[in-house]
C-alpha positions as CSV (number, residue, x, y, z in Angstrom):
1,X,87.2,137.6,118.1
2,X,86.5,134.9,118.7
3,X,87.8,131.9,116.9
4,X,85.3,129.5,117.0
5,X,81.5,130.4,116.9
6,X,78.4,127.8,117.9
7,X,77.0,126.8,115.1
8,X,80.1,126.7,113.0
9,X,82.2,123.4,112.2
10,X,85.8,123.9,112.9
11,X,88.5,121.5,113.5
12,X,87.4,119.5,117.1
13,X,91.9,119.1,117.1
14,X,91.8,122.9,117.2
15,X,89.3,123.5,119.3
16,X,91.2,120.6,122.1
17,X,94.4,122.6,121.5
18,X,92.2,126.1,122.3
19,X,90.5,124.7,124.8
20,X,92.7,123.3,127.1
21,X,95.6,126.1,126.6
22,X,92.7,128.4,127.6
23,X,91.9,126.5,130.6
24,X,96.1,126.3,132.1
25,X,96.5,129.8,131.1
26,X,93.4,130.6,133.3
27,X,94.1,128.8,136.1
28,X,97.2,130.9,136.4
29,X,99.7,127.9,134.3
30,X,103.0,129.0,133.2
31,X,105.7,127.0,130.4
32,X,107.4,125.5,134.0
33,X,105.8,121.7,134.2
34,X,103.3,121.1,136.1
35,X,102.1,124.6,136.8
36,X,98.2,123.8,136.5
37,X,96.2,121.2,137.4
38,X,95.9,121.2,133.2
39,X,99.1,120.2,132.9
40,X,99.4,117.9,135.9
41,X,96.3,115.6,134.2
42,X,97.0,116.0,130.5
43,X,100.6,116.5,130.0
44,X,102.3,113.6,129.3
45,X,105.5,112.5,128.3
46,X,106.3,110.5,124.6
47,X,110.3,108.9,124.8
48,X,111.3,109.2,121.1
49,X,114.9,106.9,120.1
50,X,116.5,108.0,117.5
51,X,119.3,104.9,116.1
52,X,120.9,105.0,113.1
53,X,121.3,102.9,109.5
54,X,122.7,98.7,110.6
55,X,122.1,99.3,113.9
56,X,120.1,97.2,116.3
57,X,116.9,98.6,118.3
58,X,118.5,97.7,121.7
59,X,120.8,99.5,121.2
60,X,123.0,103.2,122.6
61,X,120.2,105.6,119.9
62,X,119.9,108.9,121.3
63,X,116.7,109.0,123.5
64,X,114.9,112.0,124.5
65,X,111.6,113.2,126.4
66,X,109.5,115.4,125.0
67,X,105.7,116.6,126.4
68,X,102.8,116.5,125.1
69,X,99.4,117.4,125.4
70,X,97.2,115.6,123.2
71,X,98.9,113.2,121.1
72,X,97.5,112.0,117.3
73,X,98.6,108.7,116.4
74,X,98.0,107.7,113.0
75,X,95.7,104.0,113.2
76,X,95.7,101.8,110.1
77,X,91.9,101.9,107.9
78,X,89.8,99.2,109.1
79,X,88.9,96.2,106.6
80,X,84.8,96.2,106.8
81,X,82.2,93.0,107.8
82,X,78.9,92.7,107.7
83,X,76.9,91.0,110.9
84,X,75.0,87.9,110.6
85,X,72.4,89.1,109.2
86,X,74.1,91.3,106.8
87,X,72.7,94.4,107.6
88,X,75.7,96.1,110.2
89,X,79.1,96.9,108.8
90,X,81.7,96.0,111.5
91,X,84.7,97.8,111.8
92,X,87.3,95.7,112.9
93,X,91.0,96.5,113.5
94,X,93.7,92.8,114.9
95,X,96.6,94.0,116.9
96,X,98.6,92.8,115.2
97,X,98.0,96.2,112.4
98,X,98.7,97.8,114.7
99,X,102.0,97.1,115.8
100,X,104.5,98.7,113.5
101,X,101.9,102.1,114.9
102,X,101.5,101.9,118.4
103,X,105.0,100.8,120.4
104,X,103.2,100.9,124.3
105,X,106.6,99.9,127.2
């Protein structure tokens, strides 16, 4: 059967995963990295480093790279501010608030 139907609401992340996988397979992609234009365009790698308690972050911890096609990131809830006319609510997230959630190197 069809997993997604017109007019029925579904989870957008499920749809994105299904769409990328369906396009990858339809274009002759395999499990080998870079085997289709979808993987070459969307695949990235995230480095996960495990550091034991008591060690500093820069010390030699166990590090490995994990491939992904889409990456989800939890962000803190945004405080809401009203504009000058006090009509529109404007969400704002200061960059330093994201520091504990995202680390880009």
